[in-house]
C-alpha positions in Angstrom: 19.7 21.8 -16.8 16.2 22.9 -16.9 15.3 24.2 -13.3 11.8 24.6 -12.1 10.2 26.0 -8.9 7.9 23.0 -8.6 8.3 19.5 -10.1 5.3 17.0 -9.9 6.1 13.3 -10.6 2.8 11.8 -11.8 -0.2 12.9 -13.6 -3.1 11.3 -11.4 -3.8 13.2 -8.4 -0.5 14.8 -8.7 -1.8 16.7 -11.8 -3.9 19.0 -9.6 -1.0 20.0 -7.7 0.7 21.0 -10.9 -2.2 22.8 -12.3 -2.4 24.7 -8.9 1.4 25.5 -8.8 1.2 26.8 -12.3 -2.0 29.0 -11.8 -0.3 30.3 -8.6 2.7 31.6 -10.8 5.4 29.1 -10.2 7.5 27.7 -12.8 6.2 24.3 -12.7 6.9 20.8 -14.3 4.7 17.7 -14.5 6.4 14.4 -15.4 3.9 12.0 -16.6 4.7 9.4 -19.4 1.2 8.0 -20.0 -2.1 9.9 -20.4 -3.0 12.5 -17.8 -5.4 11.4 -15.3 -3.5 8.4 -14.0 -4.7 5.1 -12.8 -8.4 6.2 -11.8 -9.0 7.9 -15.2 -7.2 5.4 -17.3 -6.6 2.2 -15.9 -8.8 1.9 -12.6 -11.8 3.7 -11.2 -13.2 5.2 -14.2 -13.0 2.5 -16.7 -14.1 -0.3 -14.3 -17.1 1.5 -12.9 -18.2 2.4 -16.7 -17.9 -1.4 -17.5 -19.7 -2.3 -14.5 -22.7 -0.2 -15.4 -23.0 -2.4 -18.3 -23.0 -5.5 -16.2 -25.6 -4.3 -14.0 -28.0 -3.0 -16.8 -27.8 -6.2 -18.1 -28.8 -7.8 -15.0 -31.6 -5.6 -14.6 -33.0 -7.0 -17.8 -32.7 -10.5 -16.6 -34.4 -9.7 -13.5 -37.3 -7.7 -15.3 -39.6 -10.6 -14.7 -39.5 -10.1 -10.8 -41.7 -7.0 -11.6 -44.1 -8.9 -14.1 -42.2 -7.3 -17.1 -41.6 -9.2 -20.2 -38.0 -8.4 -21.3 -35.1 -10.4 -22.7 -31.2 -9.9 -23.2 -30.9 -10.7 -26.8 -27.1 -10.1 -27.2 -24.2 -8.3 -25.8 -21.7 -6.1 -27.9 -18.7 -6.5 -25.8 -16.5 -4.8 -28.0 -18.8 -1.7 -28.2 -19.1 -1.6 -24.4 -15.4 -1.4 -24.3 -14.9 0.9 -27.0 -17.6 3.4 -25.7 -15.5 3.3 -22.3 -12.3 3.9 -24.2 -13.6 6.7 -26.3 -15.2 8.6 -23.4 -12.2 8.4 -21.1 -9.6 8.9 -23.7 -11.2 12.1 -24.6 -11.2 13.3 -21.2 -7.7 12.6 -20.7 -6.7 14.4 -24.1 -8.9 17.4 -23.2 -7.2 17.6 -19.8 -3.7 17.5 -21.4 -4.7 20.0 -24.0 -5.6 22.6 -21.4 -2.6 21.9 -19.2 -0.2 22.6 -22.3 -2.1 26.2 -22.6 -0.8 27.0 -19.2 2.1 29.3 -19.6 4.0 28.3 -16.4 3.6 24.6 -16.8 5.9 22.3 -18.6 4.7 18.6 -19.2 7.6 16.1 -19.7 5.7 12.9 -21.3 8.4 10.4 -20.4 9.6 8.2 -17.6 12.3 9.7 -15.0 14.3 8.5 -11.9 16.2 10.5 -9.5 19.8 11.1 -9.8 20.3 13.5 -6.8 18.2 15.3 -4.4 15.3 16.8 -6.3 17.0 16.3 -9.7 15.9 13.6 -12.1 16.8 12.2 -15.3 14.1 12.6 -18.0 15.0 10.6 -21.0 18.5 11.8 -20.9 18.1 15.2 -19.5 18.5 16.2 -16.1 15.6 18.3 -14.6 15.7 19.8 -11.1 13.3 21.9 -8.9 13.3 23.7 -5.5 10.4 21.6 -4.4 9.2 18.1 -5.7 6.1 16.2 -5.2 6.3 12.4 -5.5 2.8 11.0 -6.7 3.8 8.3 -9.3 1.2 5.9 -8.0 1.3 2.1 -8.1 0.8 -0.8 -10.7 -0.5 -4.2 -10.5 1.4 -6.7 -8.5 2.7 -9.9 -10.2 4.2 -12.2 -7.8 6.5 -15.0 -8.7 4.3 -18.0 -9.5 5.9 -20.9 -10.9 5.1 -20.9 -14.8 3.6 -17.4 -14.8 6.3 -16.1 -17.1 5.7 -18.5 -19.7 2.0 -18.1 -20.2 -0.2 -15.2 -21.6 -1.9 -13.4 -18.5 -3.9 -10.2 -17.9 -3.6 -7.7 -15.3 -6.7 -5.3 -14.2 -5.4 -2.8 -16.8 -5.3 -5.5 -19.8 -8.9 -6.8 -18.6 -10.3 -3.5 -18.8 -9.6 -2.9 -22.4 -10.2 -6.7 -23.7 -12.2 -6.3 -26.8 -12.8 -10.0 -27.3 -14.9 -11.5 -24.5 -13.6 -14.9 -23.2 -15.8 -17.7 -22.8 -14.1 -18.5 -19.6 -11.7 -16.6 -17.2 -9.6 -17.5 -14.2 -8.8 -14.9 -11.6 -6.1 -15.3 -9.4 -7.1 -13.3 -6.0 -10.2 -12.5 -4.4 -9.9 -8.6 -3.3 -11.8 -5.7 -4.7 -10.3 -5.7 -8.0 -10.7 -9.3 -8.5 -14.4 -9.4 -7.6 -15.4 -6.1 -9.4 -13.8 -7.6 -12.5 -15.4 -11.1 -12.0 -18.9 -9.7 -11.6 -18.5 -7.6 -14.9 -17.3 -10.7 -16.9 -19.8 -13.1 -15.4 -22.8 -10.8 -15.8 -21.9 -10.4 -19.7 -21.8 -14.0 -20.2 -18.2 -15.4 -19.2 -17.7 -18.2 -16.8 -15.6 -16.9 -14.1 -13.5 -19.1 -11.6 -11.8 -17.2 -8.5 -9.0 -18.8 -6.6 -8.2 -16.8 -3.2 -5.7 -18.0 -0.6 -7.7 -16.4 2.3 -10.8 -17.9 3.8 -13.2 -15.7 2.1 -13.2 -13.2 -0.7 -12.6 -9.5 0.1 -11.0 -10.7 3.2 -10.2 -7.0 4.6 -13.8 -6.3 4.8 -15.8 -7.0 8.0 -16.2 -10.7 8.4 -20.1 -10.5 8.1 -19.7 -8.6 4.8 -16.9 -10.9 3.6 -18.7 -14.0 4.4 -22.1 -13.0 3.0 -20.4 -11.8 0.0 -18.4 -15.1 -0.7 -21.7 -17.1 -0.4 -23.2 -14.7 -2.9 -20.3 -14.9 -5.4 -20.1 -18.7 -5.0 -23.9 -18.8 -6.7 -22.2 -17.0 -9.7 -18.8 -18.2 -10.0 -16.7 -21.1 -9.3 -15.1 -19.9 -5.9 -12.1 -21.6 -4.3 -11.1 -19.8 -1.1 -8.4 -21.0 1.2 -6.3 -22.0 -1.9 -3.1 -20.8 -2.7 -2.0 -20.7 -6.4 1.1 -22.7 -6.9 1.7 -22.9 -10.4 0.1 -22.0 -13.9 0.7 -23.5 -17.4 -0.9 -23.3 -21.0 -1.4 -25.8 -23.7 -1.7 -22.9 -26.3 -5.4 -22.5 -26.1 -6.4 -23.0 -22.3 -4.5 -21.7 -19.1 -4.4 -24.0 -16.1 -4.0 -23.0 -12.6 -2.9 -25.2 -9.9 -3.7 -24.4 -6.2 -3.5 -26.0 -2.8 -4.8 -25.7 0.6 -2.8 -25.6 3.8 -4.1 -29.3 4.6 -2.6 -30.2 1.3 -5.7 -30.4 -0.7 -5.2 -29.8 -4.5 -7.6 -28.2 -7.1 -6.6 -27.4 -10.9 -8.8 -24.9 -12.8 -8.9 -23.9 -16.5 -9.9 -20.8 -18.5 -9.6 -19.1 -21.8 -8.0 -16.2 -20.0 -6.1 -15.9 -16.8 -6.4 -12.5 -14.9 -3.9 -11.8 -12.0 -5.4 -9.3 -9.6 -3.3 -10.1 -6.5 -2.7 -6.5 -5.2 -0.7 -3.5 -6.2 2.7 -2.4 -5.7 4.3 1.3 -5.5 6.2 2.3 -8.5 9.1 3.6 -6.1 11.5 0.8 -7.7 11.1 2.7 -11.0 12.1 6.2 -9.7 15.4 5.2 -7.9 14.2 7.4 -4.9 17.2 6.1 -2.9 19.3 8.7 -5.0 17.2 11.4 -3.5 17.4 10.3 0.0 13.6 9.2 0.1 13.4 6.6 2.6 10.6 3.8 1.9 9.1 1.3 4.3 9.5 -2.5 4.1 6.9 -2.8 1.1 8.6 -0.1 -0.8 6.0 2.7 -0.2 7.4 6.2 0.5 7.5 7.1 4.2 5.8 10.3 4.9 5.0 12.3 8.1 1.5 13.7 8.8 2.3 17.0 6.5 3.1 14.3 3.7 6.8 15.2 4.0 9.4 12.8 3.0 12.8 12.0 4.5 14.3 14.4 1.7 14.3 18.0 2.3 11.5 20.0 0.3 10.1 16.7 -1.2 6.5 15.6 -0.5 4.6 12.4 -1.6 1.0 11.5 -1.8 -1.5 9.1 -3.3 -0.8 5.3 -3.6 3.0 5.5 -3.7 2.6 7.0 -0.2 0.3 3.9 1.1 -2.0 6.4 3.1 -5.1 4.6 1.8 -4.5 3.9 -1.8 -8.1 5.2 -2.8 -8.6 7.9 -5.4 -10.8 10.0 -2.7 -7.7 9.6 -0.4 -5.4 10.9 -3.1 -7.7 13.9 -3.7 -7.8 14.8 0.1 -4.0 14.4 0.3 -3.7 16.9 -2.8 -5.3 19.5 -0.6 -2.9 19.1 2.0 0.2 19.0 -0.3 -1.2 22.1 -2.1 -1.4 24.0 1.3 2.1 23.0 2.6 4.1 23.2 -0.8 2.4 26.2 -2.4 1.5 28.2 0.5 4.0 27.3 3.2 1.4 26.1 5.4 1.4 23.5 8.0 -1.6 21.5 6.9 -1.6 17.8 8.6 -3.5 14.8 6.9 -6.4 13.1 9.0 -7.5 9.9 7.6 -10.2 9.5 10.2 -13.4 7.9 8.9 -11.8 7.2 5.4 -14.6 5.3 3.5 -14.3 2.7 0.8 -16.6 1.0 -1.4 -16.7 -2.1 -3.9 -19.0 -1.9 -6.9 -20.1 -5.5 -7.4 -23.8 -6.2 -7.1 -24.6 -6.0 -4.1 -22.2 -3.4 -3.3 -20.1 -3.3 -0.2 -19.0 -0.3 1.7 -17.2 0.6 5.1 -15.8 3.2 7.3 -14.1 2.7 10.5 -13.0 -0.6 12.4 -14.1 -3.9 11.4 -15.1 -6.2 14.0 -12.1 -8.6 13.4 -10.0 -5.3 14.3 -12.0 -4.7 17.5 -11.5 -8.0 18.6 -7.9 -8.2 17.8 -7.5 -5.1 19.8 -9.5 -6.3 22.7 -11.8 -3.2 22.5 -15.3 -3.2 24.1 -18.1 -2.7 21.5 -21.5 -3.4 20.8 -23.3 -4.3 17.5 -26.4 -2.8 15.7 -27.8 -4.4 12.5 -30.8 -4.1 10.2 -31.6 -6.1 6.8 -32.3 -4.2 3.7 -35.1 -6.8 2.7 -37.1 -5.8 5.9 -37.2 -2.1 4.8 -40.1 -0.5 2.9 -37.6 0.3 0.0 -36.0 -3.1 0.2 -39.5 -4.5 -0.2 -40.3 -2.2 -3.1 -37.0 -3.0 -5.2 -37.6 -6.8 -4.2 -34.4 -7.2 -2.6 -33.4 -10.3 -1.0 -30.1 -9.7 0.6 -28.2 -6.8 2.1 -27.7 -5.2 5.6 -25.9 -2.4 7.5 -24.1 -3.4 10.5 -22.9 -0.8 13.3 -20.1 -1.1 15.8 -20.1 1.2 18.6 -18.5 1.8 21.9 -20.7 1.3 25.0 -20.5 5.3 25.4 -22.1 5.5 21.9 -19.1 6.4 19.9 -19.3 5.1 16.3 -16.3 2.9 15.8 -17.3 1.4 12.4 -20.2 0.7 10.0 -20.3 -1.5 7.1 -22.9 -2.5 4.6 -23.5 -5.0 1.9 -26.4 -4.3 -0.6 -28.0 -2.2 -3.2 -26.4 1.2 -3.2 -24.3 0.5 -0.1 -21.5 2.9 -1.6 -24.2 5.9 -1.0 -25.8 4.8 1.8 -22.4 4.9 3.9 -21.8 8.4 3.5 -24.2 9.8 6.0 -22.2 7.6 8.7 -18.8 9.1 7.2 -20.2 12.8 7.9 -21.4 11.7 11.5 -17.9 10.3 12.4 -15.8 13.1 10.6 -18.0 16.2 11.0 -20.5 15.5 13.5 -20.0 14.3 17.1 -19.2 10.8 16.2 -22.0 9.5 18.2 -24.7 7.0 17.4 -27.1 9.8 18.2 -26.0 11.6 15.2 -27.9 9.2 13.3 -30.7 8.0 15.2 -31.8 11.6 15.9 -31.5 12.6 12.3 -34.8 12.7 10.3 -34.5 10.3 7.4 -36.8 10.7 4.4 -39.4 7.8 4.3 -39.2 5.3 2.5 -35.5 5.8 1.1 -32.9 3.2 1.1 -31.2 5.1 3.8 -33.8 4.1 6.6 -31.7 0.8 6.7 -28.9 2.9 8.3 -31.3 4.4 10.6 -32.9 1.1 11.7 -29.3 -0.4 12.2 -28.2 2.5 14.4 -31.6 2.2 16.2 -30.8 -1.4 16.9 -27.5 -0.5 18.9 -28.0 -1.8 22.4 -27.0 1.5 24.4 
């Protein structure tokens, strides 16, 4: 039986743990059946953002007339856009694997595995064990049991990212960040998009003002049915039809050339037989960890999507630092997820950090609100923006409780608030007393914090 000092399951954020272990001289194994880089590099963040850049470029051409420029979008090489993304990212994944295979202390098992005992796994018929194990096997698209779904051809987010032939029409089940990002991409390049979401707004986990405003914007681009739960799907061989209904009994049927199921993600624990290792999971199947990222099994840690601490690439990267300190160096580092930001890369973008107003109301917390609109700023006028805002939630004593933005480059603007909440004093004054270069987009952040009534 091959035995290692360290065994890492998953080549996403886990590949950094494996590389660090090998570089530290530990006999290290990395189990990853697919390309190194995990979901982010191959099936998520990287490919989707590369495609979205093409969508945004197309919209910039369409908007050129706003600036008195004569420009037209004469055609879209859809397959070329996808091929360019695929070739770029495949090369990165292949280069990463090649460099890892050159590490003397690192063994790569490119197959699926499952636990057979504590810190022992079956890898394609061979049992492999280690003194220490890190579980970083990620997640995959959730496909719930919808009547008729097994009988039709459908796309998951992974399939949609590598679709070479652009559909004339697309029905998307779900209204979360994956659904709206892919809806924006396909619609911007000419596909008629329909989105069906069971909650009352798209991106329902966002602050209510952000979610409601974005739903209004998306409804101008797509056919949007919020408050509708999908009950069944069917196909006549050419078109796919989805049936949905409201709580009040209202019904709607929508059709498209393609059907995209974007109803969330599930952890890959069910493919690993974690129970054989004594690894406890929560009710949703995620590996349970303490703040040192230790599992219930001795000398077994977990990080990334499979541990459900935030399910972002940036949170996984942060967890990697904690894991390396504790696993490789015997440290006692703890994970602090305070001020964990997130962003959604539609146009306009959305970004947030901290509590939403709905969460504060549910908790009965006392808070005040500040707000500023992007169109009212010098750069907003220069860019001819007609939408976008920054909203601040603060305690009466000035503590920043949350900040949420919708608008051009919101994903970038949110970071000065993240720094204030995590590395500064966490007070409104951290922002208001900072000199902001004029006339940058971030002036809207300053204006919003100035608007907080303290």
